[in-house]
ZADREN-910684 format. One line per 4 residues: number of its first residue (from 1); for each residue x, y negated, z negated of N, C-alpha, C. Coordinates in Angstrom, 3 decimals. Example, Ala and Ser with C-alpha at 12.3 -4.5 7.8 and 13.67 -1.06 7.14 Angstrom:
BEGIN
1) 13.190 5.690 -7.800 12.300 4.500 -7.800 13.200 3.300 -7.800; 12.850 2.250 -7.080 13.670 1.060 -7.140 12.900 -0.030 -7.870
// end
This chain:
BEGIN
1) 0.571 1.013 -0.070 0.208 0.023 0.187 1.527 -0.977 -0.170; 1.575 -1.448 1.218 2.630 -2.674 1.126 2.264 -3.881 2.473; 1.353 -5.135 1.933 0.812 -5.607 2.773 2.049 -6.986 3.359; 3.000 -7.416 3.833 3.953 -8.497 3.587 4.093 -8.667 5.495
5) 3.277 -9.519 5.397 3.282 -10.139 6.841 4.618 -11.466 6.908; 5.152 -11.284 8.267 5.582 -13.489 7.528 5.341 -13.868 8.639; 5.487 -14.558 9.001 4.682 -15.454 11.101 5.323 -16.927 10.012; 5.910 -17.057 11.931 6.753 -18.125 12.114 6.247 -19.430 13.406
9) 6.443 -20.269 13.229 6.014 -21.000 14.393 6.374 -22.179 14.542; 5.870 -23.104 15.246 6.973 -24.393 15.469 6.964 -25.246 14.299; 6.179 -24.751 13.576 6.226 -25.590 12.384 6.754 -25.116 10.991; 7.426 -23.514 10.897 8.036 -23.664 10.230 9.559 -22.579 10.431
13) 10.270 -23.083 12.115 11.260 -22.335 12.403 12.313 -22.756 12.134; 12.662 -24.267 10.805 13.862 -24.230 10.245 13.509 -22.864 9.192; 12.881 -22.841 8.710 12.564 -21.373 7.751 13.429 -19.938 8.023; 12.641 -20.218 9.230 12.402 -18.676 10.085 13.839 -18.563 10.126
17) 14.940 -19.273 10.409 16.843 -19.593 10.631 17.184 -19.258 9.327; 16.442 -20.002 7.994 17.800 -19.165 7.200 16.886 -17.996 5.987; 16.145 -17.481 7.228 15.693 -16.078 7.124 16.580 -14.932 7.002; 16.981 -14.413 7.053 17.123 -12.473 6.578 16.567 -10.857 6.386
21) 15.350 -10.731 7.328 14.872 -9.605 7.313 15.556 -8.334 7.102; 14.701 -7.159 5.828 15.918 -6.065 5.582 15.258 -5.315 6.441; 15.088 -3.627 6.728 14.765 -3.151 6.971 13.612 -2.555 6.715; 12.724 -1.772 7.989 12.038 -1.503 6.974 10.514 -2.721 7.846
25) 11.113 -3.438 8.718 10.217 -4.692 8.598 10.506 -4.628 10.305; 8.848 -4.672 11.104 7.990 -4.586 11.804 8.123 -5.891 12.457; 9.328 -6.782 13.290 8.072 -7.491 14.081 7.999 -7.910 15.618; 6.522 -8.724 16.395 6.375 -8.657 17.032 6.070 -10.161 17.439
29) 5.904 -10.811 18.950 6.551 -11.661 19.535 4.973 -11.714 20.677; 4.686 -13.314 20.276 3.532 -13.206 21.249 3.177 -14.344 22.715; 1.945 -15.304 22.540 2.092 -15.615 23.083 1.578 -17.104 22.706; 0.978 -17.167 21.860 0.330 -18.869 21.388 -1.139 -18.519 21.879
33) -1.570 -18.049 23.014 -2.687 -17.470 22.894 -3.410 -16.823 22.433; -2.792 -15.775 22.198 -2.548 -14.854 21.590 -3.010 -14.559 19.780; -2.186 -15.271 19.571 -1.381 -15.127 18.191 -1.919 -15.447 17.059; -2.904 -16.295 16.920 -4.199 -16.124 16.759 -4.690 -14.441 16.192
37) -5.675 -14.462 16.980 -5.684 -13.331 16.921 -5.111 -12.365 16.356; -4.632 -11.645 16.812 -2.907 -10.558 16.506 -2.537 -10.672 15.146; -2.280 -12.176 14.509 -2.103 -12.226 13.158 -2.909 -12.663 12.333; -4.407 -12.151 13.235 -5.939 -11.461 12.094 -5.649 -11.139 12.200
41) -5.961 -9.627 12.858 -6.079 -8.763 13.309 -5.196 -7.720 12.227; -3.797 -7.903 12.615 -2.810 -7.019 11.424 -2.844 -7.248 9.797; -3.992 -8.450 9.683 -4.720 -8.882 8.312 -5.636 -8.749 7.904; -6.542 -8.052 8.686 -7.731 -7.242 9.502 -7.335 -6.073 7.928
45) -9.146 -6.166 7.614 -8.973 -4.538 6.756 -8.978 -3.106 6.931; -9.184 -3.352 8.684 -9.244 -2.145 9.330 -7.631 -1.494 9.783; -6.916 -2.343 9.685 -6.160 -2.560 10.574 -5.152 -1.656 9.125; -4.720 -2.550 7.623 -4.489 -2.678 7.019 -4.604 -1.398 5.704
49) -6.245 -0.741 6.195 -6.837 0.678 5.334 -5.333 2.454 7.044; -5.766 0.858 7.715 -4.760 2.260 8.666 -4.131 2.409 8.466; -3.136 1.609 8.817 -1.817 1.274 8.385 -1.519 2.231 7.193; -1.610 2.177 5.992 -1.644 2.058 4.804 -1.921 3.840 5.328
53) -2.770 4.872 5.778 -2.870 6.021 5.567 -2.537 6.619 6.108; -1.281 5.364 7.717 -0.144 6.329 8.227 1.221 6.348 7.202; 1.441 4.807 6.576 2.208 5.172 6.502 3.603 6.322 5.739; 4.158 6.530 5.778 5.714 7.324 4.306 6.693 6.719 3.762
57) 6.498 7.799 3.563 8.273 7.169 2.921 8.960 7.553 2.258; 9.332 8.344 0.773 10.137 7.707 -0.694 9.998 6.815 -0.979; 11.180 6.013 -0.329 11.888 5.213 -1.891 11.364 3.157 -1.198; 11.502 3.688 0.632 10.480 2.554 1.392 9.142 3.281 2.429
61) 8.503 2.526 1.359 6.932 3.470 2.363 6.531 2.772 3.692; 6.951 3.382 4.872 6.514 2.038 5.608 5.846 2.799 6.810; 6.031 1.792 8.180 5.076 2.134 9.501 5.849 3.056 10.347; 5.738 3.981 10.828 7.379 4.163 12.190 6.275 3.694 13.489
65) 6.888 4.397 14.785 6.700 4.893 16.189 5.852 4.839 15.922; 5.937 6.641 15.472 5.175 7.971 15.895 3.511 7.290 15.192; 4.158 6.924 14.128 2.716 6.325 13.028 1.746 5.884 13.538; 2.732 4.985 13.863 1.626 3.557 14.420 0.945 4.031 15.946
69) 1.234 4.089 16.663 0.176 4.926 17.782 -0.683 5.412 17.626; -0.734 6.030 16.414 -1.453 6.975 15.607 -3.677 5.691 15.220; -2.639 4.162 15.171 -4.084 3.372 14.757 -4.279 3.198 16.048; -5.644 3.400 16.038 -6.757 3.120 17.232 -7.257 1.637 16.080
73) -7.784 0.543 17.837 -7.865 -0.238 17.428 -8.678 -0.878 18.951; -9.782 -1.435 18.670 -10.435 -2.748 19.548 -10.468 -3.280 20.111; -10.395 -4.084 21.612 -9.769 -5.460 21.846 -10.789 -6.141 22.259; -10.909 -7.390 22.148 -12.558 -8.277 22.421 -11.279 -8.362 24.671
77) -12.780 -9.347 24.807 -11.581 -9.312 26.421 -11.381 -10.587 26.161; -9.970 -11.055 26.997 -8.742 -12.214 26.659 -9.005 -13.511 26.115; -10.270 -13.641 26.519 -11.136 -14.768 26.541 -11.180 -14.595 25.425; -11.876 -14.779 25.139 -11.948 -14.002 23.160 -11.292 -14.216 22.309
81) -10.346 -13.505 22.709 -9.098 -13.857 22.328 -8.403 -14.823 22.055; -8.280 -15.651 23.022 -8.237 -16.996 23.502 -8.104 -18.335 22.795; -10.461 -17.941 23.189 -10.843 -19.570 21.926 -11.516 -18.772 20.861; -10.592 -17.435 20.009 -10.608 -17.181 18.452 -8.862 -18.163 18.151
85) -7.772 -18.192 18.966 -6.020 -18.141 18.774 -6.184 -20.041 18.871; -7.369 -19.994 19.438 -7.555 -21.927 19.820 -7.835 -22.187 18.647; -9.534 -21.693 18.281 -9.246 -22.088 16.139 -8.473 -21.695 15.620; -8.260 -20.363 14.991 -6.461 -20.288 14.313 -5.946 -21.328 13.861
89) -5.145 -20.963 15.527 -3.599 -21.570 15.148 -3.678 -23.274 14.702; -4.450 -23.351 14.745 -4.177 -24.926 13.641 -4.076 -24.165 12.119; -5.082 -23.660 12.087 -5.084 -23.809 10.199 -4.328 -22.636 10.103; -3.777 -21.490 10.673 -2.486 -21.212 10.041 -1.574 -22.022 10.782
93) -1.116 -22.883 10.781 -0.070 -24.422 11.087 -0.225 -24.931 9.761; -1.130 -25.331 9.874 -1.604 -25.728 8.581 -1.484 -24.838 7.466; -2.392 -23.729 6.863 -1.076 -22.869 5.619 0.524 -23.348 6.330; 1.441 -23.184 6.922 2.563 -23.266 6.330 2.869 -24.614 6.321
97) 2.357 -25.324 6.302 2.537 -26.953 6.609 2.387 -26.466 4.434; 0.757 -26.239 4.366 1.024 -26.721 2.924 2.081 -25.532 2.001; 2.279 -24.527 2.256 2.336 -24.036 1.494 4.022 -23.916 1.634; 4.503 -24.427 2.464 6.307 -24.667 2.317 5.541 -26.783 1.207
101) 4.262 -27.345 1.557 5.022 -28.919 0.861 4.643 -27.866 -0.852; 4.022 -26.903 -1.263 4.150 -25.883 -2.707 5.009 -26.237 -2.890; 5.919 -25.810 -2.300 7.154 -25.218 -2.667 7.986 -26.167 -3.091; 7.965 -27.323 -1.896 8.370 -28.436 -2.417 8.180 -28.452 -3.575
105) 7.369 -28.681 -4.027 6.104 -28.894 -5.296 6.712 -28.293 -6.395; 6.458 -26.780 -6.555 7.341 -25.944 -7.709 7.996 -26.561 -7.749; 9.291 -26.642 -6.060 10.972 -27.062 -6.952 11.112 -28.321 -8.249; 10.154 -29.683 -7.386 10.832 -30.365 -8.198 10.441 -30.263 -9.333
109) 8.805 -29.664 -9.596 8.909 -29.073 -11.163 9.562 -28.469 -12.197; 10.006 -26.858 -11.784 11.325 -26.716 -12.217 12.164 -27.757 -12.702; 12.623 -28.702 -12.198 13.802 -29.001 -11.803 13.301 -30.811 -12.724; 12.537 -31.039 -12.767 11.666 -32.083 -13.925 11.900 -31.649 -14.824
113) 11.114 -30.655 -15.334 10.232 -30.037 -17.010 10.746 -30.647 -17.788; 11.936 -29.268 -17.104 13.176 -29.292 -18.411 14.377 -31.144 -18.767; 13.950 -31.372 -18.181 14.463 -33.124 -18.070 13.652 -33.913 -18.911; 11.672 -33.753 -18.359 10.858 -34.351 -19.496 10.857 -33.854 -20.738
117) 11.219 -33.053 -21.067 11.207 -32.213 -21.877 12.112 -32.302 -23.495; 13.044 -32.362 -22.113 14.218 -33.315 -23.673 14.240 -33.686 -23.769; 13.989 -35.087 -23.167 13.188 -36.476 -23.540 14.381 -37.023 -22.183; 14.948 -36.548 -21.471 16.684 -36.553 -20.720 15.861 -38.029 -19.809
121) 14.147 -37.962 -19.602 13.118 -39.169 -18.639 12.546 -39.282 -19.645; 12.445 -40.814 -19.533 11.547 -41.639 -20.750 10.321 -41.563 -19.635; 8.941 -41.653 -19.574 8.310 -41.291 -18.834 7.216 -42.617 -18.846; 6.932 -43.640 -20.442 7.314 -44.503 -21.086 7.270 -44.919 -19.515
125) 8.874 -45.152 -19.679 9.080 -46.550 -18.056 8.964 -46.553 -17.467; 8.442 -45.399 -16.612 7.197 -45.029 -14.975 6.553 -46.070 -15.181; 6.239 -46.348 -13.055 4.991 -46.799 -13.026 4.776 -46.248 -11.879; 3.516 -45.610 -12.448 3.040 -44.429 -11.877 1.145 -45.473 -11.106
129) 1.380 -46.475 -11.496 0.448 -46.960 -11.578 0.282 -46.507 -9.564; -1.513 -46.919 -9.150 -1.582 -47.127 -7.580 -0.965 -48.305 -6.782; -0.774 -49.330 -7.190 -0.871 -50.813 -6.732 1.160 -50.557 -6.213; 1.448 -50.160 -5.325 2.852 -49.249 -4.929 4.228 -50.392 -5.506
// end
């Protein structure tokens, strides 16, 4: 029961260039027209259930090529896939942007909180009003 899906688009390509993916990872490249649909398909209950059914391995459970071929899925026509992706791609891009902002805010919190607690930063001198 593993569910690790990373996706890389223009909005997070800088992060992607800093990553090293280990063995046991499956990668695919697709056109922008199909990206949102394929991502959603891989996140679907149907695919996840089948993946977990056919995944094998004692130390690291994974899906090999032979097992992957056993999974049967139905696909709509290409125009439906394109329309779906046209709608979902911006949502996925926004998800990446918000995840990146959240990571930045957590790092700032982890850096500042100890300084606030220790009194190293005096909050009484900070101007937090909206009056720039």
